[in-house]
Backbone as CSV, one residue per row, in Angstrom:
resi,resn,N_x,N_y,N_z,CA_x,CA_y,CA_z,C_x,C_y,C_z
1,MET,-57.847,83.062,56.660,-56.661,82.566,57.305,-56.416,81.106,56.941
2,TYR,-57.467,80.263,57.064,-57.315,78.849,56.753,-57.027,78.645,55.270
3,LYS,-57.654,79.484,54.429,-57.415,79.380,52.992,-55.958,79.683,52.668
4,THR,-55.366,80.646,53.327,-53.973,81.014,53.092,-53.041,79.889,53.512
5,LEU,-53.282,79.309,54.703,-52.466,78.192,55.173,-52.635,76.965,54.277
6,LEU,-53.850,76.690,53.883,-54.113,75.559,53.003,-53.450,75.761,51.648
7,SER,-53.502,76.977,51.130,-52.859,77.284,49.847,-51.350,77.128,49.947
8,ALA,-50.749,77.592,51.028,-49.299,77.478,51.214,-48.891,76.011,51.333
9,ALA,-49.650,75.233,52.081,-49.343,73.809,52.223,-49.468,73.095,50.884
10,LEU,-50.482,73.443,50.105,-50.686,72.838,48.797,-49.531,73.165,47.856
11,VAL,-49.049,74.399,47.897,-47.913,74.805,47.061,-46.657,74.020,47.452
12,ILE,-46.412,73.830,48.737,-45.245,73.079,49.206,-45.334,71.617,48.768
13,VAL,-46.492,71.004,48.958,-46.678,69.601,48.577,-46.499,69.432,47.078
14,LEU,-47.099,70.296,46.285,-46.961,70.204,44.830,-45.517,70.431,44.388
15,SER,-44.817,71.328,45.056,-43.412,71.584,44.717,-42.556,70.352,44.957
16,VAL,-42.781,69.686,46.072,-42.020,68.471,46.377,-42.357,67.373,45.381
17,VAL,-43.637,67.230,45.036,-44.045,66.194,44.088,-43.485,66.473,42.694
18,VAL,-43.584,67.699,42.242,-43.154,68.054,40.888,-41.632,68.119,40.782
19,PHE,-40.966,68.749,41.742,-39.528,68.999,41.646,-38.687,68.022,42.459
20,GLY,-39.293,67.144,43.177,-38.543,66.192,43.984,-38.191,66.772,45.336
21,SER,-37.497,65.967,46.113,-37.120,66.422,47.449,-35.989,67.433,47.343
22,THR,-35.636,68.015,48.455,-34.634,69.073,48.468,-33.247,68.514,48.747
23,SER,-32.883,67.400,48.121,-31.549,66.846,48.339,-30.535,67.584,47.480
24,PHE,-29.292,67.535,47.908,-28.214,68.169,47.175,-27.691,67.192,46.126
25,ALA,-27.080,67.717,45.083,-26.567,66.889,43.996,-25.529,65.899,44.489
26,SER,-24.760,66.239,45.512,-23.724,65.346,46.012,-24.315,64.121,46.705
27,GLU,-25.560,64.175,47.065,-26.202,63.045,47.724,-26.866,62.090,46.744
28,VAL,-26.946,62.455,45.496,-27.648,61.641,44.519,-26.731,60.538,44.040
29,GLY,-27.171,59.301,44.125,-26.388,58.174,43.633,-26.475,58.080,42.126
30,VAL,-25.364,57.747,41.487,-25.317,57.626,40.042,-25.085,56.166,39.682
31,GLU,-25.927,55.645,38.811,-25.744,54.286,38.332,-25.214,54.351,36.911
32,ASP,-24.239,53.518,36.612,-23.720,53.427,35.264,-23.432,51.965,34.953
33,ASP,-22.875,51.706,33.784,-22.612,50.338,33.371,-21.277,49.818,33.883
34,VAL,-20.532,50.626,34.630,-19.205,50.232,35.080,-19.183,49.947,36.578
35,THR,-19.848,50.769,37.376,-19.800,50.651,38.824,-20.715,49.521,39.297
36,PRO,-20.147,48.497,39.971,-21.003,47.411,40.457,-21.904,47.879,41.594
37,GLN,-23.115,47.348,41.631,-24.016,47.642,42.736,-23.660,46.780,43.941
38,LYS,-23.103,45.606,43.670,-22.755,44.695,44.750,-21.596,43.828,44.300
39,VAL,-20.629,43.610,45.184,-19.485,42.746,44.903,-19.556,41.549,45.848
40,PHE,-19.423,40.354,45.301,-19.417,39.125,46.089,-18.032,38.501,45.957
41,GLY,-17.425,38.202,47.086,-16.093,37.624,47.086,-15.097,38.658,47.581
42,PRO,-13.848,38.321,47.487,-13.271,37.204,46.745,-13.425,35.878,47.484
43,TYR,-13.570,34.812,46.682,-13.637,33.448,47.190,-12.417,32.680,46.677
44,LYS,-11.773,31.927,47.547,-10.700,31.028,47.107,-11.352,29.771,46.557
45,PHE,-10.783,29.218,45.485,-11.354,28.006,44.905,-10.254,27.045,44.471
46,LYS,-10.666,25.795,44.307,-9.810,24.755,43.741,-10.658,24.022,42.711
47,THR,-10.172,23.951,41.493,-10.944,23.276,40.451,-10.883,21.769,40.649
48,GLY,-11.935,21.108,40.187,-11.989,19.652,40.241,-12.299,19.069,41.597
49,ASP,-12.673,19.901,42.583,-12.944,19.379,43.921,-14.419,19.077,44.158
50,GLY,-15.268,19.335,43.161,-16.695,19.054,43.294,-17.460,20.101,44.085
51,GLN,-16.816,21.192,44.458,-17.456,22.252,45.236,-17.730,23.458,44.331
52,TRP,-18.760,24.230,44.677,-18.981,25.488,43.977,-17.852,26.440,44.335
53,ASP,-17.556,27.345,43.426,-16.407,28.224,43.607,-16.769,29.613,44.121
54,GLY,-18.015,29.849,44.455,-18.465,31.119,45.010,-19.971,31.239,44.876
55,GLN,-20.528,32.228,45.543,-21.981,32.438,45.534,-22.278,33.920,45.392
56,LEU,-23.354,34.241,44.666,-23.763,35.620,44.474,-25.271,35.697,44.370
57,THR,-25.799,36.896,44.533,-27.231,37.140,44.397,-27.452,38.271,43.409
58,VAL,-28.335,38.029,42.452,-28.785,39.069,41.537,-30.104,39.572,42.107
59,PRO,-30.149,40.828,42.610,-31.332,41.298,43.328,-32.491,41.720,42.437
60,PHE,-32.291,41.758,41.127,-33.336,42.223,40.215,-33.138,41.524,38.882
61,GLY,-34.218,41.371,38.129,-34.118,40.750,36.811,-33.394,41.646,35.830
62,GLY,-32.654,41.039,34.917,-31.946,41.796,33.900,-30.576,42.269,34.322
63,GLY,-30.085,41.797,35.470,-28.779,42.231,35.957,-27.634,41.596,35.177
64,ASP,-26.501,42.276,35.179,-25.287,41.760,34.564,-24.324,41.329,35.663
65,VAL,-23.645,40.205,35.438,-22.681,39.687,36.396,-21.340,39.548,35.697
66,THR,-20.322,40.218,36.219,-18.966,40.059,35.700,-18.184,39.183,36.664
67,VAL,-17.652,38.089,36.130,-16.850,37.147,36.905,-15.385,37.486,36.651
68,THR,-14.619,37.631,37.729,-13.180,37.888,37.620,-12.439,36.768,38.327
69,VAL,-11.474,36.160,37.633,-10.651,35.094,38.205,-9.221,35.615,38.289
70,GLU,-8.614,35.480,39.459,-7.266,35.978,39.692,-6.429,34.945,40.427
71,ASP,-5.133,35.194,40.465,-4.177,34.388,41.237,-4.204,32.912,40.882
72,LEU,-4.350,32.608,39.596,-4.308,31.210,39.171,-2.909,30.653,39.378
73,LYS,-2.819,29.487,40.003,-1.514,28.869,40.256,-0.934,28.256,38.990
74,ASP,-1.799,27.834,38.080,-1.353,27.286,36.796,-2.090,28.054,35.708
75,ASN,-1.384,28.899,34.989,-2.046,29.721,33.981,-1.616,29.335,32.565
76,THR,-1.401,28.058,32.350,-1.005,27.581,31.018,-2.226,27.228,30.171
77,PHE,-3.405,27.588,30.602,-4.655,27.249,29.924,-5.629,28.401,30.085
78,VAL,-6.711,28.361,29.337,-7.773,29.364,29.474,-8.909,28.733,30.274
79,PRO,-9.175,29.227,31.487,-10.276,28.677,32.279,-11.630,29.077,31.684
80,PHE,-12.616,28.248,31.944,-13.998,28.525,31.571,-14.788,28.742,32.853
81,VAL,-15.812,29.603,32.786,-16.657,29.868,33.951,-18.122,29.752,33.563
82,ARG,-18.949,29.486,34.553,-20.400,29.464,34.365,-21.059,29.845,35.671
83,LEU,-22.336,30.202,35.578,-23.163,30.512,36.742,-24.328,29.547,36.758
84,CYS,-24.628,28.990,37.937,-25.725,28.034,38.076,-26.725,28.563,39.098
85,ASN,-27.995,28.578,38.706,-29.058,29.061,39.574,-29.260,28.080,40.725
86,ALA,-29.232,28.592,41.956,-29.346,27.742,43.141,-30.712,27.082,43.251
87,SER,-31.770,27.727,42.745,-33.125,27.181,42.858,-33.438,26.172,41.765
88,SER,-33.162,26.553,40.524,-33.551,25.696,39.404,-32.473,24.698,39.004
89,GLY,-31.213,24.979,39.354,-30.118,24.114,38.945,-29.655,24.362,37.514
90,LYS,-30.328,25.260,36.805,-29.935,25.562,35.424,-28.681,26.424,35.420
91,CYS,-27.810,26.153,34.450,-26.532,26.858,34.356,-26.396,27.571,33.020
92,THR,-25.613,28.643,33.036,-25.222,29.278,31.785,-24.250,28.337,31.077
93,PRO,-24.039,28.529,29.795,-22.988,27.745,29.133,-21.619,28.096,29.721
94,LEU,-20.696,27.143,29.675,-19.319,27.443,30.058,-18.743,28.420,29.042
95,GLU,-18.178,29.514,29.542,-17.627,30.552,28.680,-16.162,30.779,29.043
96,PRO,-15.290,30.947,28.042,-13.875,31.201,28.353,-13.682,32.605,28.924
97,LEU,-12.687,32.724,29.784,-12.337,34.047,30.280,-11.718,34.856,29.153
98,GLN,-11.936,36.160,29.192,-11.314,37.050,28.225,-9.871,37.301,28.650
99,SER,-9.122,38.040,27.852,-7.706,38.272,28.139,-7.471,38.997,29.467
100,ASP,-8.479,39.741,29.962,-8.350,40.421,31.259,-8.874,39.563,32.415
101,ASN,-9.043,38.259,32.164,-9.498,37.285,33.175,-10.899,37.563,33.688
102,THR,-11.766,38.113,32.824,-13.160,38.348,33.197,-14.082,37.718,32.161
103,ARG,-15.321,37.532,32.555,-16.398,37.127,31.652,-17.669,37.739,32.207
104,THR,-18.441,38.411,31.357,-19.687,39.040,31.782,-20.875,38.257,31.246
105,PHE,-21.790,37.941,32.140,-23.051,37.293,31.793,-24.130,38.362,31.898
106,THR,-24.886,38.558,30.834,-25.859,39.649,30.794,-27.289,39.137,30.961
107,ASN,-28.147,40.056,31.403,-29.587,39.803,31.507,-29.914,38.578,32.366
108,MET,-29.258,38.480,33.514,-29.486,37.360,34.430,-30.800,37.559,35.183
109,LEU,-31.481,36.472,35.429,-32.711,36.514,36.216,-32.380,36.758,37.681
110,ARG,-33.351,37.303,38.396,-33.201,37.508,39.837,-33.016,36.158,40.517
111,GLY,-32.099,36.101,41.484,-31.916,34.873,42.237,-30.504,34.712,42.753
112,THR,-30.287,33.584,43.410,-28.972,33.224,43.937,-28.303,32.276,42.955
113,TYR,-27.020,32.502,42.724,-26.244,31.705,41.777,-24.959,31.216,42.425
114,TYR,-24.461,30.096,41.911,-23.159,29.584,42.277,-22.230,29.757,41.088
115,GLY,-20.988,30.130,41.365,-19.992,30.243,40.317,-19.214,28.948,40.206
116,ASP,-18.766,28.655,38.996,-18.011,27.427,38.753,-16.890,27.735,37.771
117,VAL,-15.672,27.362,38.121,-14.512,27.508,37.243,-14.131,26.120,36.767
118,GLU,-14.008,25.948,35.455,-13.641,24.669,34.855,-12.308,24.813,34.135
119,THR,-11.447,23.831,34.318,-10.135,23.865,33.679,-9.811,22.557,32.968
120,GLY,-10.825,21.776,32.668,-10.577,20.492,32.014,-9.916,19.524,32.974
121,THR,-8.836,18.922,32.542,-8.165,17.920,33.370,-7.101,18.525,34.281
122,VAL,-6.805,19.817,34.109,-5.801,20.486,34.932,-6.451,20.984,36.217
123,SER,-5.856,20.674,37.346,-6.365,21.150,38.629,-5.543,22.362,39.065
124,THR,-6.220,23.392,39.511,-5.528,24.606,39.951,-6.331,25.294,41.035
125,THR,-5.727,26.282,41.642,-6.402,27.102,42.648,-6.354,28.556,42.201
126,GLY,-7.217,29.371,42.802,-7.251,30.785,42.473,-8.270,31.505,43.330
127,VAL,-8.610,32.702,42.880,-9.567,33.557,43.579,-10.595,34.027,42.559
128,ILE,-11.875,34.011,42.964,-12.954,34.442,42.077,-13.771,35.529,42.772
129,ARG,-14.247,36.493,41.966,-15.073,37.588,42.479,-16.202,37.834,41.480
130,PHE,-17.361,38.268,41.982,-18.532,38.542,41.162,-18.971,39.984,41.374
131,ASP,-19.068,40.758,40.289,-19.578,42.130,40.336,-20.955,42.123,39.694
132,VAL,-21.967,42.533,40.451,-23.348,42.542,39.948,-23.753,43.981,39.655
133,ARG,-24.274,44.208,38.438,-24.751,45.536,38.023,-26.154,45.421,37.517
């Protein structure tokens, strides 16, 4: 009797270990290169005010961050963006926005970052958002 119960329990445990839990396919989360795991913002910003333009957290090493800038009051120029690590103070190079008003920074280290929008001598306002994948 005990051998039969022990054998049945062993078969169930091995089945769960080998085949996974009994979840349905609709419950399984899918990760891809398009769907952000976390969105930070939108943050309103004003260039040239000496303030950071938003904050985000990369929860794991190797994450990609896409910066989106919208609602620029003066769009006669191409804004540049960068990310600065809150702990180390190190920043990515200033990068121009692409034609769709985004810039993606790849392989970011885990940590908290501040976003910065630079427009040279032109002062403007807008909205910034960060998608972390």
